[in-house]
Residue, then its C-alpha position, 0 to 999 in steps of 0.5 A: x874946545x875938544x871934549x874927552x868923552x872917556x873922562x868920567x863925568x861928575x854932575x851934581x846928581x851923582x852925589x846920590x848913594x846907591x842905597x837911595x837909588x835902590x829905594x826909588x826903583x821897585x824890586x822887579x824880582x818881588x812877588x807883588x802883582x801890579x794891579x794897575x795895568x795901564x796897558x790894558x785898562x779894560x782888563x783881560x780875559x782868561x783862557x776859557x772865559x765864557x764869551x757866549x753872551x758877547x755879540x760881534x758885528x763883523x761884515x764879511x766880504x766875499x773875495x773880490x775880482x782881484x783876489x784869490x784864495x790860496x789852496x795851501x794856506x787858505x788865505x785870501x790874497x791879491x792877484x799880485x801874490x799868485x804864484x801859479x794856478x793849481x787844481x782847485x785854485x791858486x797857490x800864493x808866493x808865500x806858500x811856494x817859498 
């Protein structure tokens, strides 16, 4: 049996009025602030916040034998990204492009 996809579809759920739908959906333009931030449960830091009491444990590795530091962007990249040698180091393919 062929289905006419252009025909209007009427289901039992369509009987709900526009006003009832508007009551269920929160108004995005309202000035209310959503206090429940489920995307960031630990909260957020404001710019300029004092983080002097925070300690970071980061292990910094020196560049490996198959890596180089680009003299243009100063990023450590793999040798496969080396475009050409320059005075003082190499230049990566991203900086040449």
